[in-house]
Backbone as CSV, one residue per row, in Angstrom:
resi,resn,N_x,N_y,N_z,CA_x,CA_y,CA_z,C_x,C_y,C_z
1,MET,0.821,-1.187,0.000,0.000,0.000,0.000,0.866,1.253,0.000
2,LYS,1.931,1.242,0.786,2.823,2.394,0.851,3.447,2.655,-0.514
3,ASN,3.817,1.591,-1.241,4.401,1.754,-2.574,3.390,2.349,-3.549
4,LEU,2.136,1.928,-3.426,1.091,2.457,-4.289,0.886,3.954,-4.047
5,LEU,0.873,4.362,-2.789,0.697,5.781,-2.467,1.843,6.629,-2.999
6,SER,3.032,6.090,-3.026,4.170,6.852,-3.543,4.079,7.040,-5.058
7,LEU,3.279,6.216,-5.734,3.109,6.339,-7.180,2.018,7.335,-7.577
8,LEU,1.164,7.725,-6.636,0.053,8.621,-6.966,0.487,9.922,-7.638
9,PRO,1.514,10.617,-7.148,1.913,11.848,-7.850,2.314,11.588,-9.307
10,LEU,2.941,10.475,-9.569,3.319,10.143,-10.943,2.100,9.870,-11.802
11,LEU,1.108,9.201,-11.251,-0.112,8.914,-12.000,-0.852,10.191,-12.350
12,PHE,-0.967,11.117,-11.395,-1.643,12.377,-11.683,-0.862,13.206,-12.694
13,ALA,0.436,13.206,-12.634,1.253,13.937,-13.607,1.077,13.348,-14.996
14,ALA,0.963,12.033,-15.088,0.804,11.375,-16.385,-0.537,11.726,-17.009
15,CYS,-1.552,12.013,-16.195,-2.881,12.348,-16.703,-2.965,13.793,-17.184
16,GLY,-2.059,14.655,-16.770,-2.084,16.057,-17.153,-1.699,16.254,-18.604
17,LEU,-2.099,17.388,-19.149,-1.771,17.718,-20.531,-0.353,18.242,-20.632
18,ASP,0.354,17.824,-21.643,1.662,18.387,-21.940,1.435,19.521,-22.932
19,ILE,1.295,20.739,-22.428,0.954,21.859,-23.304,2.046,22.179,-24.314
20,ASN,3.242,21.663,-24.103,4.301,21.851,-25.096,3.938,21.174,-26.413
21,LEU,3.060,20.168,-26.354,2.624,19.489,-27.574,1.752,20.377,-28.450
22,LEU,1.189,21.433,-27.891,0.343,22.345,-28.674,1.144,23.132,-29.714
23,GLU,2.380,23.455,-29.385,3.173,24.315,-30.263,3.278,23.719,-31.662
24,GLY,2.974,24.559,-32.658,3.070,24.141,-34.056,1.819,24.511,-34.826
25,GLN,1.734,23.964,-36.040,0.607,24.242,-36.928,-0.288,23.014,-36.993
26,TRP,-1.591,23.255,-36.885,-2.592,22.197,-36.872,-3.593,22.413,-37.996
27,GLN,-3.944,21.338,-38.678,-4.890,21.357,-39.795,-6.123,20.534,-39.423
28,ALA,-7.317,21.065,-39.684,-8.555,20.343,-39.394,-8.679,19.121,-40.297
29,ILE,-9.131,18.009,-39.716,-9.351,16.788,-40.507,-10.778,16.253,-40.358
30,ALA,-11.510,16.711,-39.338,-12.910,16.301,-39.161,-13.618,17.322,-38.280
31,PHE,-14.922,17.471,-38.519,-15.724,18.414,-37.749,-17.101,17.805,-37.530
32,TYR,-17.532,17.801,-36.276,-18.824,17.227,-35.916,-19.647,18.260,-35.141
33,GLU,-20.943,18.258,-35.410,-21.856,19.124,-34.688,-22.996,18.262,-34.169
34,ASN,-23.226,18.317,-32.856,-24.222,17.474,-32.207,-24.046,15.997,-32.569
35,GLY,-22.802,15.552,-32.642,-22.500,14.150,-32.907,-22.597,13.728,-34.359
36,GLN,-22.943,14.646,-35.230,-23.089,14.326,-36.655,-21.981,14.996,-37.467
37,ASP,-21.524,14.312,-38.498,-20.531,14.883,-39.414,-21.104,16.182,-39.980
38,ALA,-20.373,17.278,-39.843,-20.848,18.578,-40.302,-20.037,19.026,-41.515
39,PRO,-20.707,19.529,-42.536,-19.970,20.009,-43.710,-19.159,21.249,-43.362
40,ALA,-17.889,21.210,-43.692,-16.989,22.342,-43.452,-15.800,22.201,-44.390
41,PRO,-15.259,23.318,-44.870,-14.073,23.260,-45.737,-12.825,22.958,-44.897
42,LEU,-12.640,21.698,-44.528,-11.582,21.301,-43.590,-10.195,21.718,-44.052
43,ASP,-9.951,21.694,-45.357,-8.612,22.040,-45.848,-8.282,23.514,-45.644
44,SER,-9.285,24.326,-45.290,-9.017,25.753,-45.073,-9.025,26.146,-43.595
45,ILE,-9.239,25.193,-42.703,-9.296,25.495,-41.267,-7.981,25.090,-40.614
46,ALA,-7.300,26.058,-39.998,-6.012,25.778,-39.367,-5.826,26.666,-38.145
47,ILE,-5.055,26.168,-37.205,-4.704,26.942,-36.018,-3.231,26.707,-35.719
48,SER,-2.545,27.762,-35.320,-1.131,27.677,-34.961,-0.956,28.164,-33.528
49,PHE,-0.085,27.488,-32.800,0.268,27.878,-31.436,1.769,28.102,-31.375
50,TRP,2.182,29.193,-30.750,3.600,29.498,-30.605,4.026,29.378,-29.150
51,ALA,5.312,29.202,-28.937,5.877,29.020,-27.598,5.646,30.243,-26.710
52,ASP,5.441,31.414,-27.300,5.209,32.626,-26.502,3.740,32.775,-26.082
53,SER,2.980,31.681,-26.150,1.569,31.630,-25.724,0.648,32.492,-26.580
54,HIS,0.921,32.549,-27.870,0.042,33.219,-28.815,-0.456,32.202,-29.834
55,TYR,-1.621,32.495,-30.393,-2.213,31.599,-31.383,-2.736,32.410,-32.558
56,GLU,-2.986,31.712,-33.657,-3.675,32.290,-34.802,-4.585,31.218,-35.372
57,PHE,-5.863,31.567,-35.532,-6.849,30.677,-36.127,-7.263,31.305,-37.446
58,ARG,-7.340,30.485,-38.486,-7.708,31.052,-39.783,-8.441,30.035,-40.651
59,THR,-9.277,30.591,-41.497,-9.870,29.833,-42.586,-9.525,30.627,-43.838
60,ILE,-9.133,29.962,-44.870,-8.653,30.639,-46.077,-9.723,31.580,-46.621
61,GLY,-9.380,32.868,-46.620,-10.243,33.879,-47.207,-11.496,34.233,-46.429
62,PHE,-11.771,33.576,-45.318,-13.031,33.824,-44.628,-12.871,34.468,-43.256
63,TYR,-11.983,33.953,-42.441,-11.956,34.376,-41.050,-10.545,34.236,-40.501
64,ARG,-10.183,35.176,-39.612,-8.887,35.118,-38.942,-9.035,35.728,-37.563
65,GLU,-8.442,35.087,-36.581,-8.354,35.664,-35.248,-6.995,35.294,-34.675
66,ALA,-6.548,36.081,-33.720,-5.234,35.834,-33.121,-5.188,36.511,-31.764
67,GLY,-4.257,36.040,-30.942,-4.062,36.635,-29.626,-3.406,35.649,-28.685
68,PRO,-3.438,35.942,-27.408,-2.821,35.055,-26.427,-3.723,33.856,-26.118
69,PHE,-3.082,32.780,-25.657,-3.841,31.624,-25.184,-3.235,31.159,-23.872
70,ARG,-4.056,30.419,-23.135,-3.580,29.791,-21.906,-4.317,28.480,-21.732
71,VAL,-3.722,27.593,-20.951,-4.321,26.291,-20.669,-4.480,26.158,-19.161
72,ALA,-5.661,25.723,-18.740,-5.932,25.442,-17.332,-6.711,24.134,-17.280
73,ASP,-6.167,23.184,-16.554,-6.737,21.839,-16.505,-6.837,21.318,-17.942
74,SER,-8.021,20.967,-18.383,-8.165,20.467,-19.756,-8.858,21.495,-20.647
75,PHE,-8.762,22.770,-20.277,-9.394,23.821,-21.072,-8.355,24.723,-21.726
76,LEU,-8.633,25.084,-22.956,-7.807,25.990,-23.744,-8.577,27.300,-23.840
77,PHE,-7.993,28.374,-23.323,-8.621,29.690,-23.350,-7.943,30.524,-24.427
78,LEU,-8.733,30.976,-25.399,-8.236,31.788,-26.511,-8.811,33.191,-26.386
79,THR,-7.967,34.211,-26.491,-8.422,35.597,-26.445,-8.138,36.242,-27.790
80,ASP,-9.200,36.522,-28.527,-9.076,37.133,-29.843,-8.867,38.633,-29.687
81,THR,-7.641,39.082,-29.903,-7.338,40.504,-29.776,-7.467,41.246,-31.106
82,THR,-7.895,40.546,-32.175,-8.122,41.221,-33.448,-9.503,41.876,-33.474
83,ALA,-10.378,41.491,-32.553,-11.722,42.064,-32.472,-11.661,43.424,-31.770
84,LYS,-12.621,44.287,-32.057,-12.660,45.599,-31.413,-12.754,45.460,-29.902
85,GLN,-13.520,44.490,-29.457,-13.617,44.187,-28.032,-13.087,42.770,-27.836
86,PRO,-11.830,42.626,-27.400,-11.258,41.287,-27.230,-12.159,40.391,-26.384
87,LYS,-12.270,39.156,-26.828,-13.175,38.225,-26.181,-12.452,36.902,-25.942
88,GLU,-12.565,36.400,-24.715,-11.962,35.105,-24.403,-13.025,34.020,-24.514
89,ARG,-12.638,32.898,-25.113,-13.539,31.752,-25.147,-12.780,30.517,-24.707
90,ALA,-13.523,29.575,-24.192,-12.922,28.352,-23.666,-13.290,27.164,-24.550
91,LEU,-12.292,26.367,-24.864,-12.479,25.115,-25.592,-11.977,23.997,-24.692
92,LYS,-12.649,22.882,-24.705,-12.205,21.743,-23.904,-11.287,20.880,-24.764
93,ILE,-10.108,20.589,-24.230,-9.183,19.703,-24.923,-9.573,18.274,-24.547
94,LEU,-10.140,17.568,-25.518,-10.561,16.191,-25.282,-9.395,15.221,-25.427
95,PHE,-8.445,15.565,-26.319,-7.294,14.698,-26.554,-6.169,15.537,-27.138
96,LEU,-4.952,15.267,-26.690,-3.763,15.940,-27.215,-2.604,14.962,-27.212
97,SER,-1.997,14.783,-28.391,-0.783,13.979,-28.520,0.166,14.748,-29.425
98,ALA,1.273,14.151,-29.774,2.271,14.829,-30.607,1.729,15.173,-31.991
99,ASP,0.720,14.442,-32.469,0.219,14.697,-33.820,-1.298,14.839,-33.931
100,THR,-2.019,14.782,-32.817,-3.478,14.837,-32.853,-4.013,15.755,-31.756
101,LEU,-4.995,16.568,-32.127,-5.655,17.474,-31.186,-7.154,17.372,-31.424
102,LYS,-7.908,17.150,-30.353,-9.365,17.052,-30.433,-9.947,18.085,-29.479
103,LEU,-10.717,19.046,-30.028,-11.276,20.152,-29.252,-12.794,20.099,-29.245
104,GLN,-13.375,20.383,-28.090,-14.827,20.471,-27.961,-15.189,21.921,-27.712
105,MET,-16.215,22.394,-28.415,-16.659,23.777,-28.262,-18.170,23.830,-28.436
106,GLU,-18.711,25.006,-28.292,-20.145,25.184,-28.464,-20.379,26.489,-29.208
107,LYS,-21.324,26.456,-30.157,-21.684,27.657,-30.894,-23.193,27.671,-31.045
108,ALA,-23.812,28.732,-30.577,-25.268,28.897,-30.645,-25.989,27.679,-30.072
109,GLY,-25.486,27.164,-28.953,-26.121,26.034,-28.295,-25.867,24.685,-28.933
110,GLN,-25.059,24.652,-29.975,-24.744,23.421,-30.677,-23.377,22.911,-30.238
111,GLY,-23.297,21.670,-29.757,-22.023,21.070,-29.389,-21.217,20.748,-30.632
112,GLN,-19.957,21.117,-30.628,-19.084,20.893,-31.781,-17.786,20.237,-31.329
113,VAL,-17.247,19.366,-32.183,-15.952,18.741,-31.930,-15.126,18.880,-33.199
114,LEU,-13.911,19.376,-33.032,-12.987,19.584,-34.143,-11.759,18.712,-33.934
115,PHE,-11.445,17.885,-34.922,-10.249,17.045,-34.915,-9.200,17.716,-35.791
116,LEU,-7.966,17.819,-35.280,-6.880,18.422,-36.046,-5.662,17.512,-36.028
117,LYS,-4.850,17.617,-37.080,-3.578,16.905,-37.117,-2.470,17.929,-37.259
118,LYS,-1.319,17.596,-36.677,-0.180,18.523,-36.770,0.446,18.408,-38.154
119,ILE,0.775,19.566,-38.730,1.401,19.561,-40.064,2.809,20.096,-39.973
């Protein structure tokens, strides 16, 4: 029992997100809304994270936002400073590995999940 208790800090650390894995460029590969495949121009949806805690989200020719980001627990907080009134929004990180990112968000009461791969 004593040996098991000494392993608890390691187990909790292993469950935490390695936010260093966020750094880089990510390309959308799937998008779901309310559990259903949603039509979206996936090849034009991308997000980049830099080591200085800034991000840029863009869709080719349609939309761009950028600003600082932070991670707390399993939530990714993005603050769009390109808007006249900067706004922070929270996305839930469902999965993060060296090459895969799965984000959960909500828009107009609709649950959305975005799958991205690192490029």
